[in-house]
C-alpha positions in Angstrom: -7.0 -34.7 -10.3 -10.3 -33.8 -8.8 -12.8 -32.4 -11.2 -13.9 -28.9 -10.5 -17.5 -28.4 -9.5 -19.4 -25.2 -9.8 -22.7 -25.2 -8.0 -25.5 -22.6 -7.7 -28.2 -22.8 -4.9 -30.6 -20.6 -3.1 -31.5 -20.1 0.6 -33.8 -17.4 2.1 -33.7 -15.1 -0.9 -29.9 -15.4 -1.4 -28.3 -17.1 -4.4 -24.9 -18.7 -3.8 -22.0 -19.7 -6.0 -20.0 -22.5 -4.6 -16.9 -24.3 -5.8 -17.0 -27.8 -4.6 -19.1 -29.0 -1.5 -17.7 -26.6 1.1 -16.4 -23.5 -0.7 -18.9 -20.7 -1.0 -17.4 -18.2 -3.3 -20.1 -15.5 -3.9 -23.6 -14.6 -2.8 -26.3 -12.4 -4.3 -29.5 -11.2 -2.6 -32.0 -11.8 -5.4 -34.1 -8.7 -4.6 -31.0 -6.5 -4.6 -28.6 -8.0 -7.0 -26.1 -5.1 -6.9 -25.7 -5.1 -3.1 -22.8 -6.9 -1.4 -23.9 -9.8 0.8 -20.6 -11.3 2.0 -18.6 -9.4 4.6 -15.3 -9.7 2.7 -16.8 -8.2 -0.5 -17.9 -5.2 1.5 -14.4 -4.9 3.1 -12.9 -4.9 -0.4 -14.7 -1.7 -1.1 -12.4 0.0 1.4 -10.4 1.0 -1.7 -13.1 3.7 -2.3 -12.1 5.4 1.0 -8.7 6.0 -0.5 -9.8 6.4 -4.1 -13.3 7.7 -4.1 -13.6 8.5 -7.8 -12.0 5.6 -9.7 -11.7 6.1 -13.5 -10.5 2.6 -14.2 -10.9 -0.6 -12.2 -9.3 -4.0 -12.6 -11.0 -7.0 -11.0 -9.1 -10.3 -11.0 -11.3 -13.2 -10.3 -15.0 -12.9 -11.2 -16.9 -15.4 -9.1 -20.5 -14.3 -9.3 -19.4 -10.8 -10.1 -20.4 -9.1 -6.8 -17.8 -6.4 -6.6 -17.8 -5.8 -10.4 -21.6 -5.4 -10.3 -21.4 -3.0 -7.4 -19.0 -0.8 -9.2 -20.9 -0.9 -12.4 -24.1 0.0 -10.7 -22.9 2.8 -8.5 -20.0 4.2 -10.5 -21.2 4.9 -14.0 -18.1 6.8 -14.9 -15.8 3.9 -14.0 -14.4 1.7 -16.8 -14.3 -1.9 -15.4 -12.1 -4.7 -16.7 -12.6 -8.2 -15.3 -10.1 -11.0 -15.8 -11.3 -14.5 -15.1 -9.4 -17.7 -15.8 -12.4 -20.1 -16.0 -14.9 -19.5 -18.9 -17.5 -21.6 -17.0 -17.5 -19.2 -14.2 -18.3 -16.3 -16.6 -21.2 -18.3 -18.1 -22.6 -19.0 -14.6 -22.3 -15.3 -13.6 -24.1 -14.3 -16.8 -26.9 -16.9 -16.4 -27.6 -16.8 -12.7 -26.1 -13.6 -11.3 -27.1 -10.7 -13.6 -23.6 -10.0 -14.8 -23.7 -6.8 -16.9 -23.4 -7.1 -20.7 -20.2 -6.2 -22.4 -20.0 -2.5 -23.1 -17.5 0.4 -23.5 -17.2 0.6 -19.8 -17.5 -3.1 -18.8 -15.5 -6.0 -20.2 -14.7 -9.5 -19.1 -11.5 -11.2 -20.4 -10.9 -14.9 -20.2 -7.3 -15.3 -19.1 -4.8 -15.6 -16.3 -4.7 -12.6 -14.0 -1.0 -13.1 -13.3 -0.1 -12.9 -17.0 -2.5 -10.0 -17.5 -0.8 -7.7 -15.0 2.6 -8.7 -16.2 1.8 -7.8 -19.8 -0.8 -5.0 -19.5 0.4 -1.4 -20.1 -2.7 0.3 -18.7 -3.0 2.0 -15.4 -5.9 1.5 -12.9 -7.1 3.5 -10.0 -8.2 0.4 -8.1 -7.3 -3.2 -8.5 -9.4 -5.9 -6.7 -7.9 -9.4 -6.4 -10.1 -12.3 -5.5 -8.8 -15.3 -7.4 -9.0 -18.9 -6.0 -9.4 -22.3 -7.5 -11.8 -25.0 -6.3 -9.2 -25.9 -3.6 -9.1 -22.3 -2.3 -5.6 -21.8 -3.7 -4.5 -18.5 -5.2 -1.3 -19.9 -6.8 0.7 -17.2 -8.5 -1.8 -14.6 -7.5 -0.1 -14.5 -4.1 3.5 -14.2 -5.3 5.8 -11.2 -4.9 6.1 -10.8 -8.7 2.3 -10.6 -9.0 1.9 -7.9 -6.3 4.9 -5.9 -7.7 3.3 -6.0 -11.1 0.0 -4.9 -9.6 1.6 -1.9 -8.0 3.2 -1.0 -11.3 -0.3 -1.1 -12.9 -1.7 1.3 -10.4 -2.1 5.0 -11.0 -0.3 7.5 -8.8 -3.1 7.5 -6.2 -4.3 3.9 -6.9 -5.2 1.3 -4.4 -5.1 -2.5 -4.3 -7.4 -4.7 -2.3 -6.5 -8.4 -2.1 -8.7 -11.1 -0.5 -6.7 -13.5 1.6 -7.7 -16.5 3.6 -6.4 -15.7 7.1 -6.4 -19.4 8.2 -4.1 -20.6 5.5 -0.6 -21.6 6.4 1.1 -19.2 4.1 -1.0 -16.2 5.2 1.8 -14.3 7.0 4.2 -14.7 4.1 1.6 -13.4 1.7 1.0 -10.2 3.8 4.8 -9.7 3.8 5.0 -9.9 0.1 2.3 -7.2 -0.3 4.1 -5.0 2.3 7.3 -5.4 0.3 5.7 -4.8 -3.1 4.1 -1.5 -1.7 7.2 -0.5 0.3 5.3 -0.8 3.6 2.2 1.1 2.5 0.0 -1.9 3.2 -2.8 -2.3 5.8 -4.6 -5.4 7.0 -8.3 -5.1 7.8 -9.9 -7.1 10.5 -11.0 -10.7 9.5 -14.5 -11.3 8.3 -16.7 -13.9 10.0 -15.6 -16.5 7.5 -11.9 -15.8 8.1 -11.2 -13.7 5.0 -8.7 -10.9 5.5 -8.5 -7.9 3.1 -5.1 -6.4 2.5 -4.8 -2.9 1.1 -1.8 -1.7 -0.8 -1.5 2.0 -1.4 0.2 3.4 -4.4 1.3 6.6 -2.7 2.1 7.8 0.8 -1.0 8.5 2.9 0.3 11.5 4.9 -2.5 13.7 3.8 -5.2 11.2 4.8 -6.3 10.8 8.3 -9.2 9.2 10.2 -11.4 12.3 9.9 -11.1 12.4 6.1 -11.8 8.7 5.8 -14.8 9.0 8.1 -16.2 11.7 5.9 -15.7 9.6 2.8 -17.3 6.6 4.5 -20.3 8.7 5.3 -20.6 9.9 1.7 -20.2 6.3 0.5 -23.0 5.2 2.8 -25.2 8.0 1.6 -24.7 7.3 -2.1 -24.7 3.5 -2.0 -26.1 2.4 1.4 -22.7 0.6 2.0 -21.4 1.0 5.5 -17.6 0.7 5.3 -16.6 2.7 8.4 -15.4 -0.5 10.1 -12.6 -0.7 7.5 -10.9 2.6 8.5 -7.5 1.9 10.0 -7.3 3.2 13.6 -3.5 3.2 13.6 -1.5 4.5 10.7 1.4 2.1 11.1 2.3 0.5 7.8 3.2 -3.2 7.7 6.9 -4.0 7.6 8.2 -6.9 5.5 10.8 -9.4 6.8 11.6 -10.4 3.2 15.0 -9.2 2.1 
């Protein structure tokens, strides 16, 4: 079995976290450590268009802590729980990427995200899933039972965002599992430059939400955080259908 490598390096004012020689996992602009550098991390914040005032957030897969830090910095009323399987990743994030200290509203748990959502009894307004090993495999974090458990852990108006690798062979099957778990209330955002695709799973029907409302929320988000997320607004409100019986 190949030994996992965790590497940190810097280029042009950006610090990178890399698993192995060709797998950049996270990036941080050193002068603005709470901003989101990578396209896919910005796309994951599309959850804030559907749930603009999250009380509780669950982040599965820490990496360098980009999305967790963004929420911690800009949403001081949000209680954030991070679940990370590899304790070495947590140490690297604390040492090199300004991960916030443990507090009443920010906690990092070492453990398996799949097991956590199966056993947890809490509800979350947003769940962000970005868990891969050094071979870019999500394992049980792309199973139907995992996504079904995530939906059960969402509050009534909660939203899931899952980072998928669009070029992987099992990509279509994974999108169908999300669609099935959320009874068709799932949307696929356009791929990032690196090929990542963010899938959104909505806890409730979106009949009351339209493009105008989401544009207004996107403008408010840009005003408060400088994050431009308007590109993530779905143009067609057609939910994905699953072929899984």
